[in-house]
N, CA, C and O atoms as a MOPAC input file, in Angstrom:
PM7 MOZYME 1SCF
protein

 N     11.54200 1    -8.82600 1    -1.20900 1
 C     10.20000 1    -8.88900 1    -0.67500 1
 C      9.61500 1    -7.46900 1    -0.63300 1
 O     10.25900 1    -6.53400 1    -0.15700 1
 N      8.41900 1    -7.33300 1    -1.12600 1
 C      7.71000 1    -6.06000 1    -1.10300 1
 C      6.46000 1    -6.20700 1    -0.24800 1
 O      5.53000 1    -6.92800 1    -0.61000 1
 N      6.44600 1    -5.51800 1     0.89100 1
 C      5.26700 1    -5.56900 1     1.74800 1
 C      4.12200 1    -4.80500 1     1.09300 1
 O      4.31700 1    -3.72500 1     0.53500 1
 N      2.93400 1    -5.37800 1     1.17000 1
 C      1.73400 1    -4.72000 1     0.64800 1
 C      0.57600 1    -4.96300 1     1.61100 1
 O      0.44600 1    -6.03600 1     2.20100 1
 N     -0.25200 1    -3.94600 1     1.75100 1
 C     -1.44300 1    -4.02800 1     2.60200 1
 C     -2.63800 1    -3.71600 1     1.71500 1
 O     -2.68700 1    -2.66000 1     1.08400 1
 N     -3.59400 1    -4.62000 1     1.66500 1
 C     -4.80500 1    -4.38800 1     0.87300 1
 C     -5.92500 1    -3.93200 1     1.80000 1
 O     -6.22000 1    -4.56600 1     2.81300 1
 N     -6.54300 1    -2.80700 1     1.42000 1
 C     -7.64700 1    -2.26900 1     2.21200 1
 C     -8.69600 1    -1.71800 1     1.25900 1
 O     -8.44000 1    -1.58300 1     0.06200 1
 N     -9.87400 1    -1.40000 1     1.78100 1
 C    -10.95400 1    -0.90900 1     0.92100 1
 C    -11.51800 1     0.39200 1     1.46000 1
 O    -11.48600 1     0.66700 1     2.65900 1
 N    -12.03800 1     1.18500 1     0.52600 1
 C    -12.63000 1     2.48500 1     0.85400 1
 C    -14.00800 1     2.54900 1     0.20200 1
 O    -14.15000 1     2.23600 1    -0.98000 1
 N    -15.01700 1     2.95100 1     0.96200 1
 C    -16.37500 1     3.09000 1     0.43800 1
 C    -16.53700 1     4.46500 1    -0.18900 1
 O    -16.25700 1     5.48100 1     0.44700 1
 N    -16.98900 1     4.49600 1    -1.43800 1
 C    -17.26200 1     5.75400 1    -2.13200 1
 C    -18.76500 1     5.88900 1    -2.30600 1
 O    -19.38300 1     5.15800 1    -3.08000 1
 N    -19.33900 1     6.82600 1    -1.58300 1
 C    -20.79500 1     7.03100 1    -1.62900 1
 C    -21.26300 1     7.41300 1    -3.01700 1
 O    -22.30400 1     6.94400 1    -3.47700 1
 N    -20.49500 1     8.26700 1    -3.69200 1
 C    -20.93100 1     8.74400 1    -5.01200 1
 C    -21.02900 1     7.60800 1    -6.02300 1
 O    -21.87900 1     7.63700 1    -6.91200 1
 N    -20.16900 1     6.61900 1    -5.88800 1
 C    -20.18800 1     5.48300 1    -6.81600 1
 C    -20.92300 1     4.27800 1    -6.23900 1
 O    -21.19400 1     3.30500 1    -6.94200 1
 N    -21.24100 1     4.35800 1    -4.95000 1
 C    -21.92200 1     3.26400 1    -4.25300 1
 C    -21.17400 1     1.94100 1    -4.41300 1
 O    -21.75800 1     0.90300 1    -4.72400 1
 N    -19.84900 1     2.01800 1    -4.18700 1
 C    -19.04600 1     0.79800 1    -4.27500 1
 C    -17.75100 1     0.94000 1    -3.47700 1
 O    -17.30700 1     2.04100 1    -3.15000 1
 N    -17.17200 1    -0.20800 1    -3.18100 1
 C    -15.88600 1    -0.25300 1    -2.50600 1
 C    -14.77800 1    -0.13800 1    -3.54100 1
 O    -14.86800 1    -0.71000 1    -4.62800 1
 N    -13.74200 1     0.59800 1    -3.20000 1
 C    -12.53200 1     0.65700 1    -4.02400 1
 C    -11.42700 1    -0.04600 1    -3.24500 1
 O    -11.18200 1     0.27300 1    -2.08200 1
 N    -10.77000 1    -0.99000 1    -3.88100 1
 C     -9.68600 1    -1.72400 1    -3.23900 1
 C     -8.38600 1    -0.96600 1    -3.47100 1
 O     -8.08100 1    -0.55500 1    -4.59100 1
 N     -7.63100 1    -0.79000 1    -2.40000 1
 C     -6.35200 1    -0.08400 1    -2.43500 1
 C     -5.23600 1    -1.03200 1    -2.02300 1
 O     -5.42500 1    -1.89300 1    -1.16400 1
 N     -4.08400 1    -0.86600 1    -2.63700 1
 C     -2.87100 1    -1.55600 1    -2.20600 1
 C     -1.93800 1    -0.48600 1    -1.64600 1
 O     -1.62900 1     0.49000 1    -2.33000 1
 N     -1.49700 1    -0.66400 1    -0.42300 1
 C     -0.57800 1     0.28500 1     0.21500 1
 C      0.77800 1    -0.39200 1     0.38900 1
 O      0.85700 1    -1.56200 1     0.76600 1
 N      1.83200 1     0.35200 1     0.11200 1
 C      3.19200 1    -0.15500 1     0.21300 1
 C      3.90900 1     0.59000 1     1.33600 1
 O      4.45300 1     1.67200 1     1.11500 1
 N      3.91200 1     0.01600 1     2.54000 1
 C      4.38600 1     0.74200 1     3.71300 1
 C      5.87800 1     1.04200 1     3.73900 1
 O      6.31000 1     1.91700 1     4.48900 1
 N      6.67700 1     0.33800 1     2.93700 1
 C      8.12100 1     0.56400 1     2.97300 1
 C      8.63400 1     1.38500 1     1.79500 1
 O      9.83100 1     1.66400 1     1.72000 1
 N      7.75800 1     1.77700 1     0.87700 1
 C      8.18800 1     2.56600 1    -0.27700 1
 C      8.52900 1     3.98700 1     0.15300 1
 O      7.82300 1     4.58000 1     0.96900 1
 N      9.61500 1     4.53400 1    -0.39800 1
 C     10.05500 1     5.88500 1    -0.03300 1
 C      9.05300 1     6.91900 1    -0.55100 1
 O      8.79900 1     7.01200 1    -1.75200 1
 N      8.49100 1     7.69100 1     0.37800 1
 C      7.51000 1     8.73600 1     0.06500 1
 C      7.76500 1     9.93500 1     0.96600 1
 O      8.61300 1     9.88200 1     1.85700 1
 N      7.04200 1    10.99600 1     0.73500 1
 C      7.14100 1    12.17600 1     1.59100 1
 C      6.60300 1    11.85900 1     2.98200 1
 O      5.63400 1    11.11100 1     3.11800 1
 N      7.22500 1    12.42500 1     4.01600 1
 C      6.73600 1    12.19300 1     5.38500 1
 C      5.25000 1    12.50600 1     5.50600 1
 O      4.76900 1    13.52700 1     5.01500 1
 N      4.53300 1    11.60200 1     6.17400 1
 C      3.09500 1    11.75700 1     6.36000 1
 C      2.26900 1    11.05600 1     5.30700 1
 O      1.04000 1    11.05400 1     5.37300 1
 N      2.94400 1    10.45400 1     4.32300 1
 C      2.24500 1     9.76700 1     3.23300 1
 C      2.61600 1     8.29400 1     3.17900 1
 O      3.50300 1     7.83100 1     3.89700 1
 N      1.92300 1     7.57200 1     2.31700 1
 C      2.18000 1     6.15900 1     2.06500 1
 C      1.90300 1     5.91600 1     0.58800 1
 O      0.97600 1     6.50000 1     0.02700 1
 N      2.69900 1     5.06000 1    -0.04600 1
 C      2.48400 1     4.76100 1    -1.45900 1
 C      1.22700 1     3.91400 1    -1.60100 1
 O      1.01800 1     2.96000 1    -0.85200 1
 N      0.39800 1     4.27300 1    -2.56600 1
 C     -0.89000 1     3.62900 1    -2.77200 1
 C     -1.03500 1     3.25500 1    -4.24500 1
 O     -0.48900 1     3.93100 1    -5.11700 1
 N     -1.76500 1     2.18400 1    -4.51800 1
 C     -2.05900 1     1.77400 1    -5.89400 1
 C     -3.52500 1     1.37700 1    -5.96900 1
 O     -4.01700 1     0.63100 1    -5.12200 1
 N     -4.21900 1     1.87900 1    -6.98500 1
 C     -5.60200 1     1.48100 1    -7.26200 1
 C     -5.73700 1     1.24800 1    -8.75600 1
 O     -4.90300 1     1.71000 1    -9.53500 1
 N     -6.78500 1     0.53300 1    -9.16600 1
 C     -6.98400 1     0.22600 1   -10.58700 1
 C     -6.96500 1     1.47800 1   -11.45100 1
 O     -6.20200 1     1.55400 1   -12.41400 1
 N     -7.78800 1     2.45100 1   -11.12100 1
 C     -7.95600 1     3.60100 1   -12.01000 1
 C     -6.89100 1     4.67100 1   -11.82600 1
 O     -6.60700 1     5.40900 1   -12.76900 1
 N     -6.30200 1     4.77900 1   -10.66000 1
 C     -5.35800 1     5.85600 1   -10.42300 1
 C     -3.90100 1     5.44700 1   -10.50000 1
 O     -3.01500 1     6.30100 1   -10.54700 1
 N     -3.64900 1     4.15500 1   -10.51400 1
 C     -2.29500 1     3.61300 1   -10.51500 1
 C     -1.55400 1     4.01500 1    -9.23500 1
 O     -2.17900 1     4.14900 1    -8.18300 1
 N     -0.22800 1     4.21000 1    -9.30900 1
 C      0.55200 1     4.55400 1    -8.11900 1
 C      0.43100 1     6.03900 1    -7.79200 1
 O      0.44400 1     6.88800 1    -8.68300 1
 N      0.31400 1     6.33300 1    -6.51600 1
 C      0.33900 1     7.71900 1    -6.05000 1
 C      0.62200 1     7.70900 1    -4.55200 1
 O      0.55700 1     6.66800 1    -3.89800 1
 N      0.93300 1     8.87400 1    -4.03100 1
 C      1.09000 1     8.99600 1    -2.58800 1
 C     -0.26800 1     9.32800 1    -1.98600 1
 O     -1.01700 1    10.15300 1    -2.50900 1
 N     -0.56300 1     8.67300 1    -0.88800 1
 C     -1.79900 1     8.95100 1    -0.14000 1
 C     -1.39500 1     9.37800 1     1.26400 1
 O     -0.35300 1     8.96700 1     1.77400 1
 N     -2.21300 1    10.18900 1     1.87000 1
 C     -1.92300 1    10.59200 1     3.24800 1
 C     -2.17900 1     9.42000 1     4.19700 1
 O     -2.97000 1     8.52200 1     3.90600 1
 N     -1.50000 1     9.45400 1     5.31700 1
 C     -1.74600 1     8.43400 1     6.33500 1
 C     -3.19500 1     8.54200 1     6.81700 1
 O     -3.80300 1     7.53300 1     7.17500 1
 N     -3.74800 1     9.75300 1     6.82800 1
 C     -5.16200 1     9.92600 1     7.20200 1
 C     -6.07400 1     9.16200 1     6.24100 1
 O     -7.05000 1     8.54600 1     6.66900 1
 N     -5.75900 1     9.20100 1     4.94600 1
 C     -6.55800 1     8.44200 1     3.97700 1
 C     -6.44500 1     6.94600 1     4.27800 1
 O     -7.44900 1     6.23500 1     4.30000 1
 N     -5.21600 1     6.47400 1     4.50800 1
 C     -5.01100 1     5.06800 1     4.85300 1
 C     -5.86700 1     4.68700 1     6.06300 1
 O     -6.50600 1     3.63500 1     6.07600 1
 N     -5.87300 1     5.55300 1     7.07400 1
 C     -6.62400 1     5.26600 1     8.29800 1
 C     -8.13600 1     5.24900 1     8.05700 1
 O     -8.88400 1     4.65900 1     8.83800 1
 N     -8.58200 1     5.89300 1     6.98100 1
 C    -10.02100 1     5.91100 1     6.68400 1
 C    -10.48200 1     4.66300 1     5.93700 1
 O    -11.67700 1     4.48600 1     5.70100 1
 N     -9.55200 1     3.80900 1     5.57100 1
 C     -9.90400 1     2.58400 1     4.85700 1
 C    -10.13900 1     1.44400 1     5.84300 1
 O     -9.83000 1     1.54900 1     7.03000 1
 N    -10.69600 1     0.35500 1     5.31900 1
 C    -10.99900 1    -0.80900 1     6.15600 1
 C    -10.29300 1    -2.04000 1     5.58800 1
 O    -10.01600 1    -2.10000 1     4.39000 1
 N    -10.00300 1    -3.01800 1     6.44300 1
 C     -9.39600 1    -4.24800 1     5.94300 1
 C    -10.30800 1    -4.93100 1     4.91600 1
 O    -11.53000 1    -4.80400 1     4.98500 1
 N     -9.71900 1    -5.64200 1     3.98300 1
 C    -10.52600 1    -6.39500 1     3.02200 1
 C    -10.04700 1    -7.84200 1     2.96700 1
 O     -8.96700 1    -8.17500 1     3.45400 1
 N    -10.84800 1    -8.66600 1     2.38300 1
 C    -10.55900 1   -10.09700 1     2.33500 1
 C     -9.69400 1   -10.42700 1     1.12200 1
 O     -9.57600 1    -9.63800 1     0.18500 1
 N     -9.09700 1   -11.60600 1     1.16700 1
 C     -8.28100 1   -12.07700 1     0.04400 1
 C     -9.11200 1   -12.13000 1    -1.23900 1
 O     -8.61500 1   -11.80200 1    -2.31600 1
 N    -10.35700 1   -12.53900 1    -1.12400 1
 C    -11.24100 1   -12.58400 1    -2.29500 1
 C    -11.45500 1   -11.17800 1    -2.87000 1
 O    -11.47800 1   -10.99600 1    -4.08700 1
 N    -11.60800 1   -10.19300 1    -1.98800 1
 C    -11.83800 1    -8.81900 1    -2.43900 1
 C    -10.61900 1    -8.22300 1    -3.13700 1
 O    -10.76600 1    -7.46800 1    -4.09800 1
 N     -9.43500 1    -8.54900 1    -2.67100 1
 C     -8.23600 1    -7.95300 1    -3.27000 1
 C     -7.55500 1    -8.82000 1    -4.33200 1
 O     -6.53100 1    -8.40800 1    -4.87600 1
 N     -8.07500 1    -9.97700 1    -4.63600 1
 C     -7.43500 1   -10.90400 1    -5.57600 1
 C     -7.16300 1   -10.26600 1    -6.94500 1
 O     -6.07000 1   -10.43000 1    -7.48700 1
 N     -8.12500 1    -9.54900 1    -7.50800 1
 C     -7.93300 1    -8.93200 1    -8.82600 1
 C     -6.81800 1    -7.88800 1    -8.80000 1
 O     -5.99200 1    -7.83600 1    -9.71200 1
 N     -6.79400 1    -7.06500 1    -7.76700 1
 C     -5.77300 1    -6.03400 1    -7.68600 1
 C     -4.39300 1    -6.65800 1    -7.48200 1
 O     -3.41300 1    -6.18600 1    -8.05700 1
 N     -4.30900 1    -7.69200 1    -6.68700 1
 C     -3.03200 1    -8.38000 1    -6.47100 1
 C     -2.53500 1    -8.97500 1    -7.78400 1
 O     -1.35000 1    -8.87600 1    -8.10300 1
 N     -3.42300 1    -9.58300 1    -8.53500 1
 C     -3.05700 1   -10.15500 1    -9.83200 1
 C     -2.56500 1    -9.05600 1   -10.78400 1
 O     -1.59600 1    -9.25600 1   -11.51700 1
 N     -3.23000 1    -7.90400 1   -10.77000 1
 C     -2.80500 1    -6.77900 1   -11.61000 1
 C     -1.39700 1    -6.31200 1   -11.22700 1
 O     -0.57100 1    -6.04400 1   -12.09900 1
 N     -1.13200 1    -6.21700 1    -9.94500 1
 C      0.19300 1    -5.80100 1    -9.49700 1
 C      1.26400 1    -6.78700 1    -9.94700 1
 O      2.36400 1    -6.38600 1   -10.32900 1
 N      0.94200 1    -8.07200 1    -9.90200 1
 C      1.92000 1    -9.09500 1   -10.27700 1
 C      2.13000 1    -9.17800 1   -11.78500 1
 O      3.25700 1    -9.36500 1   -12.24400 1
 N      1.06300 1    -9.04200 1   -12.55300 1
 C      1.18200 1    -9.22300 1   -14.00200 1
 C      1.49200 1    -7.94000 1   -14.76200 1
 O      2.29400 1    -7.96100 1   -15.69500 1
 N      0.88400 1    -6.84700 1   -14.39000 1
 C      1.06100 1    -5.59000 1   -15.13200 1
 C      2.16300 1    -4.69900 1   -14.56700 1
 O      2.78900 1    -3.93700 1   -15.30400 1
 N      2.39400 1    -4.79400 1   -13.28100 1
 C      3.34600 1    -3.88200 1   -12.64300 1
 C      4.67200 1    -4.54600 1   -12.28500 1
 O      5.60400 1    -3.87600 1   -11.84000 1
 N      4.75800 1    -5.85500 1   -12.47800 1
 C      6.01900 1    -6.54300 1   -12.26100 1
 C      6.37000 1    -6.90600 1   -10.82700 1
 O      7.51500 1    -7.26000 1   -10.54300 1
 N      5.41500 1    -6.82600 1    -9.92900 1
 C      5.68500 1    -7.24200 1    -8.55100 1
 C      5.66200 1    -8.76200 1    -8.48400 1
 O      4.61000 1    -9.38500 1    -8.62900 1
 N      6.83500 1    -9.35200 1    -8.26200 1
 C      6.89300 1   -10.81300 1    -8.18700 1
 C      7.28600 1   -11.29700 1    -6.79200 1
 O      7.57400 1   -12.47500 1    -6.58300 1
 N      7.29100 1   -10.36600 1    -5.85400 1
 C      7.73700 1   -10.71300 1    -4.50400 1
 C      6.84000 1   -10.12700 1    -3.41900 1
 O      7.32000 1    -9.77300 1    -2.34200 1
 N      5.53900 1   -10.02300 1    -3.69600 1
 C      4.62300 1    -9.39900 1    -2.73900 1
 C      4.44800 1   -10.24300 1    -1.47800 1
 O      4.26800 1   -11.45900 1    -1.53900 1
 N      4.50700 1    -9.57000 1    -0.35000 1
 C      4.20500 1   -10.20500 1     0.93400 1
 C      3.05400 1    -9.42000 1     1.54600 1
 O      3.22100 1    -8.26400 1     1.93500 1
 N      1.89200 1   -10.04600 1     1.62900 1
 C      0.71200 1    -9.38100 1     2.18000 1
 C      0.84800 1    -9.31100 1     3.69700 1
 O      1.04100 1   -10.32300 1     4.37100 1
 N      0.74000 1    -8.07500 1     4.22000 1
 C      0.75400 1    -7.85100 1     5.66600 1
 C     -0.53900 1    -7.12900 1     6.03000 1
 O     -1.26900 1    -6.67000 1     5.15100 1
 N     -0.81700 1    -7.03200 1     7.31400 1
 C     -2.11100 1    -6.49700 1     7.74500 1
 C     -2.09300 1    -5.05100 1     8.21700 1
 O     -3.14100 1    -4.40700 1     8.27100 1
 N     -0.90600 1    -4.52500 1     8.56400 1
 C     -0.88400 1    -3.15600 1     9.07200 1
 C      0.46800 1    -2.50600 1     8.83900 1
 O      1.47300 1    -3.17700 1     8.60500 1
 N      0.46500 1    -1.19100 1     8.90900 1
 C      1.68700 1    -0.40000 1     8.82200 1
 C      2.28300 1    -0.31800 1    10.22000 1
 O      1.57600 1    -0.04600 1    11.19100 1
 N      3.56800 1    -0.55100 1    10.31300 1
 C      4.24000 1    -0.38600 1    11.61000 1
 C      4.98300 1     0.94600 1    11.63100 1
 O      5.28300 1     1.51700 1    10.58300 1
 N      5.26600 1     1.41700 1    12.79400 1
 C      6.03700 1     2.66500 1    12.92500 1
 C      7.39400 1     2.51600 1    12.24600 1
 O      7.87600 1     3.44600 1    11.59900 1
 N      8.00300 1     1.35100 1    12.39400 1
 C      9.30400 1     1.08900 1    11.76800 1
 C      9.19400 1     1.20200 1    10.24600 1
 O     10.07200 1     1.78400 1     9.60800 1
 N      8.12400 1     0.65200 1     9.65500 1
 C      7.90300 1     0.76900 1     8.21100 1
 C      7.83700 1     2.23700 1     7.79700 1
 O      8.46700 1     2.64700 1     6.82300 1
 N      7.07400 1     3.01400 1     8.54200 1
 C      6.92000 1     4.42900 1     8.21100 1
 C      8.24600 1     5.16800 1     8.30100 1
 O      8.57300 1     5.95500 1     7.41300 1
 N      9.00400 1     4.93200 1     9.34300 1
 C     10.28200 1     5.61400 1     9.49500 1
 C     11.24000 1     5.25000 1     8.37100 1
 O     11.95600 1     6.11600 1     7.86600 1
 N     11.26500 1     3.99600 1     7.97600 1
 C     12.13700 1     3.58900 1     6.86600 1
 C     11.68700 1     4.21000 1     5.55400 1
 O     12.52300 1     4.54000 1     4.71200 1
 N     10.38900 1     4.37500 1     5.36400 1
 C      9.87600 1     4.97700 1     4.13200 1
 C     10.12100 1     6.48200 1     4.10000 1
 O     10.44600 1     7.03900 1     3.05200 1
 N      9.96600 1     7.13200 1     5.23800 1
 C     10.07600 1     8.59400 1     5.28900 1
 C     11.51300 1     9.07600 1     5.38700 1
 O     11.84700 1    10.12800 1     4.84200 1
 N     12.37100 1     8.32600 1     6.07400 1
 C     13.75600 1     8.76100 1     6.28600 1
 C     14.72600 1     7.60100 1     6.04400 1
 O     15.39700 1     7.16000 1     6.97700 1
 N     14.81100 1     7.09900 1     4.80600 1
 C     15.66600 1     5.93100 1     4.53300 1
 C     17.14200 1     6.18100 1     4.82900 1
 O     17.88300 1     5.23800 1     5.10700 1
 N     17.57500 1     7.43300 1     4.77400 1
 C     18.98600 1     7.74700 1     5.02800 1
 C     19.39400 1     7.45000 1     6.46700 1
 O     20.58600 1     7.38700 1     6.76700 1
 N     18.43700 1     7.26800 1     7.35000 1
 C     18.74400 1     6.96300 1     8.75700 1
 C     19.04100 1     5.48100 1     8.97700 1
 O     19.47600 1     5.09300 1    10.06100 1
 N     18.81200 1     4.65400 1     7.96300 1
 C     18.97000 1     3.21400 1     8.11700 1
 C     20.13200 1     2.70300 1     7.29100 1
 O     20.41400 1     3.22400 1     6.21200 1
 N     20.80500 1     1.68300 1     7.79700 1
 C     21.86300 1     1.03600 1     7.03100 1
 C     21.22200 1     0.27200 1     5.87200 1
 O     20.05400 1    -0.11300 1     5.93300 1
 N     22.00000 1     0.06500 1     4.82600 1
 C     21.50400 1    -0.61000 1     3.61600 1
 C     20.88200 1    -1.96600 1     3.94500 1
 O     19.83400 1    -2.30100 1     3.39400 1
 N     21.49400 1    -2.74700 1     4.82200 1
 C     20.95600 1    -4.07200 1     5.14300 1
 C     19.62700 1    -3.99100 1     5.86600 1
 O     18.85000 1    -4.94500 1     5.82700 1
 N     19.34100 1    -2.85700 1     6.53600 1
 C     18.05400 1    -2.66000 1     7.20000 1
 C     16.94100 1    -2.38900 1     6.21300 1
 O     15.76800 1    -2.57700 1     6.53400 1
 N     17.29300 1    -1.94600 1     5.00600 1
 C     16.28100 1    -1.56500 1     4.01600 1
 C     15.82500 1    -2.73900 1     3.17400 1
 O     14.88300 1    -2.61000 1     2.39200 1
 N     16.46700 1    -3.86300 1     3.31800 1
 C     16.10400 1    -5.04400 1     2.52000 1
 C     14.92200 1    -5.74700 1     3.12900 1
 O     14.46900 1    -6.76300 1     2.60100 1

């Protein structure tokens, strides 16, 4: 199971919403979260960037979810609504957790 959070960011210069997929359990540098967007693909985003986004609807994120499943090979996505502290700790310091905790 791969947890994913879909959120949107308003870009004034483009006058449109950009849909983001955040992966709260993916191993990244402390203070960051793994992010995926259509044009930028996978990258690390700061937690501050994540906090600047807004929740989006299933209709809004449907295309991005389909892209993740068909082009990126995610066949086990579980949509969740928020990042938990536990998710962040497991992503930032996986060596602190037993293998069964990381599943």
